C-alpha angles and dihedrals in degrees: 000000000000121000121257110249113226119193113207119199124206128173105162139047096236093047091050092052089056093046094051097093089049093051091048092049092049091048092051097043112105093219099044140065127184135227110197119212111195121194147139120034092001087076097041117095089202089068099042100277089250096185085098090063090056092051090045088060089058100253124140115231107223097187137006113212117196112209116202111238104168099173147005098266145093089254088059090049090055090048089049092053091052092046090046094053090053097045096041090049088057091051092049091048090055097042096043095201124189090225141003126222119203132174136230127307113321121134090236090056090047089057090050093052092049091051096046099044092047087054092052091246109149106244130204118202122201122206099017120156096040120131130229109164099167102107102282118122088235098105097053091044093047094049092046089053089051092055091050098044126088100208128035126204109188131190098221142012094254089059091049090052091053092049091052090045087059087063100264115148112253094234089063093056122083124180101212104153131236112321094212088066088070090063092046093047090052092050088238097164142084117295122235098262091049091050094048093048100042095044095034093234131159120230094216098058129070116267118211118193108198134188124158122181128193120264098236098213087053099034093138087065096048095109093041089053090048097054099077090053092050091049091052093046093050092052091049092048090054088054091054104269116142110232123203111189123188130192120262123242123270099267119131106292094028096107091051089055092049092051091051093046092052092050092045093048093055090056100036135101120284091250091073125094124187120202129179086214133347092201123233094274094059096032093057089041090060092048090049091060087075090070086075110071089214091070121073104209128163132178112218135184135044105294119131087234088072089060104033106031105033096068089064089059097038087238119160114239134202108202111200123206132336106309096101099039112143095024117139104245147175128241092263093083127096114191120212139177124237091282123126096212093046091049094047092048091050092050091050090050089053090051103040110019101098094193094052092044089055091049089052093047093053100035120138111254107224091194097055116122105124134225094036093155093053092045091052093048092049093049092048090051094047098044114103114227102223143119092283088062096042098045110075121210131194113231099193110128122253137029124254112243123171090344095307133102110241 
């Protein structure tokens, strides 16, 4: 019996880090083999050219898909989706996979789902049903991907309930947990000595890991919204805190943020480092330092990693602004407005408030399930590719007659 060929699409460094356990499980499954399609920011030197991280993990890239992104705007995002549909369709036509796996809520993934479903390729969507109501376009894109996809792998039961509330048949929906937890559970990240040496950090000073993305419905304000955070970080650096700043993703407004970060870094205190990407191995290694009470580590900004990954490490988080509104979260998160004093005070609380640090270290992780990658691979292997899978049905009760539900 031939193996089922699973195409996996990735267009962003953060998304790839979350897909890694799934890719590994597919690769190791006796009945599956993967075809990896790499696109988006992975191929853009302005965002770290993170294809090299994928190859460093030992994966073979089956196809590169360049997506046209001519400018830093929502118009450019729309153009990129159109370009992505066309180019991804070509890659799928050449690879001829049995199924496609795509992650979350990125515009590149949206393009992939449009291409695959219009080509009658069964499509599995990971992380549907989540909520982010803070002004990003993520929710509408994620839910649109849900309605196109044929299988749904959710991170929590609330998300599964939302997917079924959208009319998806219950047999299509699988609550598997958050794949990144697999990596964390397996301790698959840099150890403390490696972190301290590679990043030239001191164990006796606070470490602040900062990433702030644009809010896509307010992308013209991305730099304005960034400024209070930079003011707070500079003040903390002058007091001795060690600041690790990473680039945002390639949403509209991202290039404006990068330009401002580069200018700020040139003029900032010596305790500030700026990285296009730390890579998952180092990034998780920094978060893991917080498991030792001797280290004062805090995750700051508006990345979903501050909400979804930090509880697994017991790492305190300062969530800035509206971008992650509505996200299911643990008790390790402090929400702030775009206010420098408020942000600085919250960071200090995460570093020096013993009671809050203990709450963060012992917080319940709402995304914990375990072995998400293996569960997903097994379900992909066991799912029959037939008309039942391809033909979508709405499960909402009642038929519409004369404008009324009967």
